[in-house]
PDB file of N, CA, C and O in Angstrom:
ATOM      1  N   MET A   1       5.397  12.058   0.610  1.00  0.00           N
ATOM      2  CA  MET A   1       6.101  11.089  -0.203  1.00  0.00           C
ATOM      3  C   MET A   1       6.150  11.625  -1.630  1.00  0.00           C
ATOM      4  O   MET A   1       5.162  12.147  -2.147  1.00  0.00           O
ATOM      5  N   ASN A   2       7.307  11.488  -2.251  1.00  0.00           N
ATOM      6  CA  ASN A   2       7.474  11.824  -3.658  1.00  0.00           C
ATOM      7  C   ASN A   2       7.821  10.557  -4.415  1.00  0.00           C
ATOM      8  O   ASN A   2       8.401   9.628  -3.853  1.00  0.00           O
ATOM      9  N   LEU A   3       7.468  10.521  -5.685  1.00  0.00           N
ATOM     10  CA  LEU A   3       7.730   9.361  -6.532  1.00  0.00           C
ATOM     11  C   LEU A   3       8.505   9.830  -7.751  1.00  0.00           C
ATOM     12  O   LEU A   3       8.086  10.764  -8.434  1.00  0.00           O
ATOM     13  N   VAL A   4       9.647   9.179  -8.030  1.00  0.00           N
ATOM     14  CA  VAL A   4      10.467   9.515  -9.192  1.00  0.00           C
ATOM     15  C   VAL A   4      10.368   8.369 -10.185  1.00  0.00           C
ATOM     16  O   VAL A   4      10.654   7.220  -9.848  1.00  0.00           O
ATOM     17  N   LEU A   5       9.963   8.684 -11.411  1.00  0.00           N
ATOM     18  CA  LEU A   5       9.823   7.686 -12.468  1.00  0.00           C
ATOM     19  C   LEU A   5      10.741   8.053 -13.622  1.00  0.00           C
ATOM     20  O   LEU A   5      10.806   9.215 -14.023  1.00  0.00           O
ATOM     21  N   ASP A   6      11.446   7.072 -14.153  1.00  0.00           N
ATOM     22  CA  ASP A   6      12.286   7.273 -15.327  1.00  0.00           C
ATOM     23  C   ASP A   6      11.588   6.652 -16.529  1.00  0.00           C
ATOM     24  O   ASP A   6      10.919   5.627 -16.394  1.00  0.00           O
ATOM     25  N   GLU A   7      11.733   7.248 -17.681  1.00  0.00           N
ATOM     26  CA  GLU A   7      11.099   6.787 -18.918  1.00  0.00           C
ATOM     27  C   GLU A   7       9.572   6.737 -18.774  1.00  0.00           C
ATOM     28  O   GLU A   7       8.926   5.804 -19.252  1.00  0.00           O
ATOM     29  N   ALA A   8       9.008   7.749 -18.111  1.00  0.00           N
ATOM     30  CA  ALA A   8       7.556   7.811 -17.905  1.00  0.00           C
ATOM     31  C   ALA A   8       6.845   8.130 -19.215  1.00  0.00           C
ATOM     32  O   ALA A   8       7.378   8.833 -20.073  1.00  0.00           O
ATOM     33  N   LYS A   9       5.649   7.605 -19.350  1.00  0.00           N
ATOM     34  CA  LYS A   9       4.830   7.822 -20.546  1.00  0.00           C
ATOM     35  C   LYS A   9       3.426   8.210 -20.104  1.00  0.00           C
ATOM     36  O   LYS A   9       2.838   7.552 -19.246  1.00  0.00           O
ATOM     37  N   GLU A  10       2.888   9.278 -20.688  1.00  0.00           N
ATOM     38  CA  GLU A  10       1.522   9.709 -20.404  1.00  0.00           C
ATOM     39  C   GLU A  10       0.592   9.126 -21.462  1.00  0.00           C
ATOM     40  O   GLU A  10       0.859   9.235 -22.659  1.00  0.00           O
ATOM     41  N   ILE A  11      -0.484   8.516 -21.024  1.00  0.00           N
ATOM     42  CA  ILE A  11      -1.481   7.969 -21.942  1.00  0.00           C
ATOM     43  C   ILE A  11      -2.776   8.740 -21.721  1.00  0.00           C
ATOM     44  O   ILE A  11      -3.281   8.812 -20.601  1.00  0.00           O
ATOM     45  N   THR A  12      -3.308   9.312 -22.794  1.00  0.00           N
ATOM     46  CA  THR A  12      -4.528  10.107 -22.707  1.00  0.00           C
ATOM     47  C   THR A  12      -5.631   9.462 -23.534  1.00  0.00           C
ATOM     48  O   THR A  12      -5.369   8.730 -24.488  1.00  0.00           O
ATOM     49  N   ARG A  13      -6.866   9.748 -23.148  1.00  0.00           N
ATOM     50  CA  ARG A  13      -8.027   9.231 -23.882  1.00  0.00           C
ATOM     51  C   ARG A  13      -9.063  10.353 -23.945  1.00  0.00           C
ATOM     52  O   ARG A  13      -9.382  10.963 -22.924  1.00  0.00           O
ATOM     53  N   ASP A  14      -9.584  10.625 -25.135  1.00  0.00           N
ATOM     54  CA  ASP A  14     -10.589  11.676 -25.272  1.00  0.00           C
ATOM     55  C   ASP A  14     -11.994  11.100 -25.097  1.00  0.00           C
ATOM     56  O   ASP A  14     -12.160   9.909 -24.830  1.00  0.00           O
ATOM     57  N   ASP A  15     -12.994  11.953 -25.249  1.00  0.00           N
ATOM     58  CA  ASP A  15     -14.392  11.548 -25.046  1.00  0.00           C
ATOM     59  C   ASP A  15     -14.851  10.488 -26.036  1.00  0.00           C
ATOM     60  O   ASP A  15     -15.786   9.737 -25.755  1.00  0.00           O
ATOM     61  N   GLU A  16     -14.201  10.422 -27.193  1.00  0.00           N
ATOM     62  CA  GLU A  16     -14.584   9.453 -28.222  1.00  0.00           C
ATOM     63  C   GLU A  16     -13.848   8.126 -28.084  1.00  0.00           C
ATOM     64  O   GLU A  16     -14.075   7.207 -28.871  1.00  0.00           O
ATOM     65  N   GLY A  17     -12.968   8.019 -27.090  1.00  0.00           N
ATOM     66  CA  GLY A  17     -12.242   6.774 -26.858  1.00  0.00           C
ATOM     67  C   GLY A  17     -10.922   6.668 -27.594  1.00  0.00           C
ATOM     68  O   GLY A  17     -10.272   5.624 -27.543  1.00  0.00           O
ATOM     69  N   ASN A  18     -10.509   7.728 -28.279  1.00  0.00           N
ATOM     70  CA  ASN A  18      -9.225   7.714 -28.977  1.00  0.00           C
ATOM     71  C   ASN A  18      -8.087   7.871 -27.977  1.00  0.00           C
ATOM     72  O   ASN A  18      -8.126   8.748 -27.113  1.00  0.00           O
ATOM     73  N   GLU A  19      -7.075   7.019 -28.098  1.00  0.00           N
ATOM     74  CA  GLU A  19      -5.935   7.075 -27.191  1.00  0.00           C
ATOM     75  C   GLU A  19      -4.751   7.740 -27.855  1.00  0.00           C
ATOM     76  O   GLU A  19      -4.529   7.605 -29.058  1.00  0.00           O
ATOM     77  N   GLY A  20      -4.001   8.455 -27.051  1.00  0.00           N
ATOM     78  CA  GLY A  20      -2.760   9.068 -27.495  1.00  0.00           C
ATOM     79  C   GLY A  20      -1.738   8.921 -26.389  1.00  0.00           C
ATOM     80  O   GLY A  20      -2.098   8.657 -25.242  1.00  0.00           O
ATOM     81  N   SER A  21      -0.477   9.087 -26.714  1.00  0.00           N
ATOM     82  CA  SER A  21       0.550   8.989 -25.685  1.00  0.00           C
ATOM     83  C   SER A  21       1.700   9.915 -26.028  1.00  0.00           C
ATOM     84  O   SER A  21       1.895  10.295 -27.182  1.00  0.00           O
ATOM     85  N   ARG A  22       2.462  10.273 -24.995  1.00  0.00           N
ATOM     86  CA  ARG A  22       3.677  11.052 -25.194  1.00  0.00           C
ATOM     87  C   ARG A  22       4.682  10.657 -24.132  1.00  0.00           C
ATOM     88  O   ARG A  22       4.313  10.343 -23.000  1.00  0.00           O
ATOM     89  N   ASP A  23       5.946  10.672 -24.498  1.00  0.00           N
ATOM     90  CA  ASP A  23       7.021  10.338 -23.571  1.00  0.00           C
ATOM     91  C   ASP A  23       7.311  11.548 -22.694  1.00  0.00           C
ATOM     92  O   ASP A  23       7.480  12.660 -23.193  1.00  0.00           O
ATOM     93  N   LEU A  24       7.367  11.324 -21.381  1.00  0.00           N
ATOM     94  CA  LEU A  24       7.645  12.399 -20.438  1.00  0.00           C
ATOM     95  C   LEU A  24       9.086  12.362 -19.949  1.00  0.00           C
ATOM     96  O   LEU A  24       9.603  13.376 -19.479  1.00  0.00           O
ATOM     97  N   GLY A  25       9.744  11.208 -20.051  1.00  0.00           N
ATOM     98  CA  GLY A  25      11.122  11.099 -19.571  1.00  0.00           C
ATOM     99  C   GLY A  25      11.146  10.952 -18.064  1.00  0.00           C
ATOM    100  O   GLY A  25      10.401  10.147 -17.505  1.00  0.00           O
ATOM    101  N   LEU A  26      12.003  11.728 -17.395  1.00  0.00           N
ATOM    102  CA  LEU A  26      12.123  11.687 -15.939  1.00  0.00           C
ATOM    103  C   LEU A  26      10.999  12.514 -15.327  1.00  0.00           C
ATOM    104  O   LEU A  26      10.813  13.678 -15.682  1.00  0.00           O
ATOM    105  N   LEU A  27      10.257  11.913 -14.413  1.00  0.00           N
ATOM    106  CA  LEU A  27       9.087  12.556 -13.826  1.00  0.00           C
ATOM    107  C   LEU A  27       9.186  12.493 -12.310  1.00  0.00           C
ATOM    108  O   LEU A  27       9.467  11.437 -11.744  1.00  0.00           O
ATOM    109  N   VAL A  28       8.954  13.631 -11.652  1.00  0.00           N
ATOM    110  CA  VAL A  28       8.882  13.679 -10.192  1.00  0.00           C
ATOM    111  C   VAL A  28       7.448  14.036  -9.829  1.00  0.00           C
ATOM    112  O   VAL A  28       6.989  15.144 -10.107  1.00  0.00           O
ATOM    113  N   ALA A  29       6.743  13.096  -9.210  1.00  0.00           N
ATOM    114  CA  ALA A  29       5.357  13.321  -8.783  1.00  0.00           C
ATOM    115  C   ALA A  29       5.368  13.665  -7.299  1.00  0.00           C
ATOM    116  O   ALA A  29       5.813  12.867  -6.474  1.00  0.00           O
ATOM    117  N   ARG A  30       4.879  14.849  -6.964  1.00  0.00           N
ATOM    118  CA  ARG A  30       4.831  15.266  -5.566  1.00  0.00           C
ATOM    119  C   ARG A  30       3.782  14.459  -4.817  1.00  0.00           C
ATOM    120  O   ARG A  30       2.812  13.990  -5.412  1.00  0.00           O
ATOM    121  N   GLY A  31       3.972  14.300  -3.543  1.00  0.00           N
ATOM    122  CA  GLY A  31       3.089  13.495  -2.715  1.00  0.00           C
ATOM    123  C   GLY A  31       1.625  13.861  -2.808  1.00  0.00           C
ATOM    124  O   GLY A  31       0.765  12.987  -2.700  1.00  0.00           O
ATOM    125  N   THR A  32       1.318  15.152  -3.009  1.00  0.00           N
ATOM    126  CA  THR A  32      -0.085  15.569  -3.089  1.00  0.00           C
ATOM    127  C   THR A  32      -0.743  15.099  -4.375  1.00  0.00           C
ATOM    128  O   THR A  32      -1.970  15.097  -4.468  1.00  0.00           O
ATOM    129  N   LEU A  33       0.045  14.699  -5.374  1.00  0.00           N
ATOM    130  CA  LEU A  33      -0.501  14.241  -6.651  1.00  0.00           C
ATOM    131  C   LEU A  33      -0.734  12.735  -6.686  1.00  0.00           C
ATOM    132  O   LEU A  33      -1.455  12.243  -7.554  1.00  0.00           O
ATOM    133  N   LEU A  34      -0.134  12.000  -5.756  1.00  0.00           N
ATOM    134  CA  LEU A  34      -0.217  10.542  -5.782  1.00  0.00           C
ATOM    135  C   LEU A  34      -1.554  10.084  -5.211  1.00  0.00           C
ATOM    136  O   LEU A  34      -1.884  10.381  -4.063  1.00  0.00           O
ATOM    137  N   VAL A  35      -2.309   9.368  -6.010  1.00  0.00           N
ATOM    138  CA  VAL A  35      -3.602   8.854  -5.581  1.00  0.00           C
ATOM    139  C   VAL A  35      -3.560   7.337  -5.498  1.00  0.00           C
ATOM    140  O   VAL A  35      -4.015   6.755  -4.514  1.00  0.00           O
ATOM    141  N   LEU A  36      -3.012   6.688  -6.534  1.00  0.00           N
ATOM    142  CA  LEU A  36      -2.995   5.238  -6.599  1.00  0.00           C
ATOM    143  C   LEU A  36      -1.756   4.781  -7.346  1.00  0.00           C
ATOM    144  O   LEU A  36      -1.418   5.318  -8.400  1.00  0.00           O
ATOM    145  N   ILE A  37      -1.086   3.786  -6.791  1.00  0.00           N
ATOM    146  CA  ILE A  37       0.050   3.163  -7.464  1.00  0.00           C
ATOM    147  C   ILE A  37      -0.278   1.687  -7.587  1.00  0.00           C
ATOM    148  O   ILE A  37      -0.498   1.009  -6.583  1.00  0.00           O
ATOM    149  N   SER A  38      -0.311   1.189  -8.814  1.00  0.00           N
ATOM    150  CA  SER A  38      -0.714  -0.189  -9.055  1.00  0.00           C
ATOM    151  C   SER A  38       0.079  -0.760 -10.221  1.00  0.00           C
ATOM    152  O   SER A  38       0.296  -0.067 -11.215  1.00  0.00           O
ATOM    153  N   PRO A  39       0.517  -2.021 -10.117  1.00  0.00           N
ATOM    154  CA  PRO A  39       1.244  -2.628 -11.238  1.00  0.00           C
ATOM    155  C   PRO A  39       0.309  -2.944 -12.401  1.00  0.00           C
ATOM    156  O   PRO A  39      -0.884  -3.173 -12.201  1.00  0.00           O
ATOM    157  N   ILE A  40       0.845  -2.955 -13.594  1.00  0.00           N
ATOM    158  CA  ILE A  40       0.055  -3.253 -14.792  1.00  0.00           C
ATOM    159  C   ILE A  40      -0.369  -4.715 -14.811  1.00  0.00           C
ATOM    160  O   ILE A  40      -1.484  -5.033 -15.223  1.00  0.00           O
ATOM    161  N   ASP A  41       0.512  -5.603 -14.369  1.00  0.00           N
ATOM    162  CA  ASP A  41       0.287  -7.041 -14.487  1.00  0.00           C
ATOM    163  C   ASP A  41      -0.496  -7.639 -13.326  1.00  0.00           C
ATOM    164  O   ASP A  41      -0.528  -8.861 -13.180  1.00  0.00           O
ATOM    165  N   GLY A  42      -1.116  -6.829 -12.511  1.00  0.00           N
ATOM    166  CA  GLY A  42      -1.864  -7.361 -11.379  1.00  0.00           C
ATOM    167  C   GLY A  42      -1.009  -7.414 -10.131  1.00  0.00           C
ATOM    168  O   GLY A  42       0.011  -6.731 -10.039  1.00  0.00           O
ATOM    169  N   LYS A  43      -1.418  -8.216  -9.184  1.00  0.00           N
ATOM    170  CA  LYS A  43      -0.675  -8.289  -7.930  1.00  0.00           C
ATOM    171  C   LYS A  43      -0.541  -9.729  -7.482  1.00  0.00           C
ATOM    172  O   LYS A  43      -1.242 -10.621  -7.962  1.00  0.00           O
ATOM    173  N   GLU A  44       0.373  -9.934  -6.555  1.00  0.00           N
ATOM    174  CA  GLU A  44       0.643 -11.267  -6.031  1.00  0.00           C
ATOM    175  C   GLU A  44       0.969 -11.129  -4.546  1.00  0.00           C
ATOM    176  O   GLU A  44       1.801 -10.303  -4.171  1.00  0.00           O
ATOM    177  N   GLU A  45       0.332 -11.917  -3.711  1.00  0.00           N
ATOM    178  CA  GLU A  45       0.583 -11.866  -2.280  1.00  0.00           C
ATOM    179  C   GLU A  45       1.856 -12.636  -1.963  1.00  0.00           C
ATOM    180  O   GLU A  45       2.061 -13.747  -2.452  1.00  0.00           O
ATOM    181  N   ILE A  46       2.710 -12.031  -1.137  1.00  0.00           N
ATOM    182  CA  ILE A  46       3.943 -12.701  -0.714  1.00  0.00           C
ATOM    183  C   ILE A  46       3.942 -12.803   0.804  1.00  0.00           C
ATOM    184  O   ILE A  46       3.221 -12.076   1.486  1.00  0.00           O
ATOM    185  N   ALA A  47       4.757 -13.714   1.324  1.00  0.00           N
ATOM    186  CA  ALA A  47       4.879 -13.873   2.771  1.00  0.00           C
ATOM    187  C   ALA A  47       5.589 -12.657   3.356  1.00  0.00           C
ATOM    188  O   ALA A  47       6.478 -12.087   2.723  1.00  0.00           O
ATOM    189  N   ASN A  48       5.196 -12.262   4.563  1.00  0.00           N
ATOM    190  CA  ASN A  48       5.817 -11.130   5.233  1.00  0.00           C
ATOM    191  C   ASN A  48       7.210 -11.531   5.698  1.00  0.00           C
ATOM    192  O   ASN A  48       7.328 -12.387   6.575  1.00  0.00           O
ATOM    193  N   PRO A  49       8.281 -10.942   5.138  1.00  0.00           N
ATOM    194  CA  PRO A  49       9.633 -11.329   5.531  1.00  0.00           C
ATOM    195  C   PRO A  49      10.011 -10.823   6.920  1.00  0.00           C
ATOM    196  O   PRO A  49      11.002 -11.281   7.488  1.00  0.00           O
ATOM    197  N   PHE A  50       9.240  -9.885   7.481  1.00  0.00           N
ATOM    198  CA  PHE A  50       9.554  -9.315   8.785  1.00  0.00           C
ATOM    199  C   PHE A  50       8.800  -9.999   9.919  1.00  0.00           C
ATOM    200  O   PHE A  50       9.039  -9.701  11.090  1.00  0.00           O
ATOM    201  N   LEU A  51       7.906 -10.899   9.587  1.00  0.00           N
ATOM    202  CA  LEU A  51       7.124 -11.606  10.588  1.00  0.00           C
ATOM    203  C   LEU A  51       7.887 -12.842  11.036  1.00  0.00           C
ATOM    204  O   LEU A  51       8.241 -13.695  10.221  1.00  0.00           O
ATOM    205  N   ASN A  52       8.133 -12.930  12.317  1.00  0.00           N
ATOM    206  CA  ASN A  52       8.846 -14.082  12.855  1.00  0.00           C
ATOM    207  C   ASN A  52       7.826 -14.975  13.555  1.00  0.00           C
ATOM    208  O   ASN A  52       7.252 -14.568  14.565  1.00  0.00           O
ATOM    209  N   ALA A  53       7.593 -16.157  13.054  1.00  0.00           N
ATOM    210  CA  ALA A  53       6.583 -17.064  13.600  1.00  0.00           C
ATOM    211  C   ALA A  53       6.929 -17.537  15.006  1.00  0.00           C
ATOM    212  O   ALA A  53       6.042 -17.971  15.742  1.00  0.00           O
ATOM    213  N   ASP A  54       8.202 -17.464  15.395  1.00  0.00           N
ATOM    214  CA  ASP A  54       8.619 -17.925  16.717  1.00  0.00           C
ATOM    215  C   ASP A  54       8.304 -16.919  17.815  1.00  0.00           C
ATOM    216  O   ASP A  54       8.251 -17.291  18.988  1.00  0.00           O
ATOM    217  N   ASP A  55       8.094 -15.650  17.462  1.00  0.00           N
ATOM    218  CA  ASP A  55       7.791 -14.623  18.455  1.00  0.00           C
ATOM    219  C   ASP A  55       6.327 -14.697  18.847  1.00  0.00           C
ATOM    220  O   ASP A  55       5.449 -14.674  17.985  1.00  0.00           O
ATOM    221  N   ASP A  56       6.063 -14.786  20.133  1.00  0.00           N
ATOM    222  CA  ASP A  56       4.690 -14.799  20.646  1.00  0.00           C
ATOM    223  C   ASP A  56       4.475 -13.547  21.480  1.00  0.00           C
ATOM    224  O   ASP A  56       4.282 -13.641  22.692  1.00  0.00           O
ATOM    225  N   ASP A  57       4.505 -12.360  20.846  1.00  0.00           N
ATOM    226  CA  ASP A  57       4.362 -11.092  21.570  1.00  0.00           C
ATOM    227  C   ASP A  57       2.963 -10.873  22.012  1.00  0.00           C
ATOM    228  O   ASP A  57       2.664  -9.855  22.636  1.00  0.00           O
TER     229      ASP A  57
END
């Protein structure tokens, strides 16, 4: 799996806790680099749209 991000920004932090950032623009992350994908604002559980309650398989 590859991930393409537009307007990507890199945020770095040194040993002293100082933060810096730089704009990367268009970024293609190869599948071997992807470890975790998570939204900034947390998560929300939604109903499964593919689950049909009438099916008793």
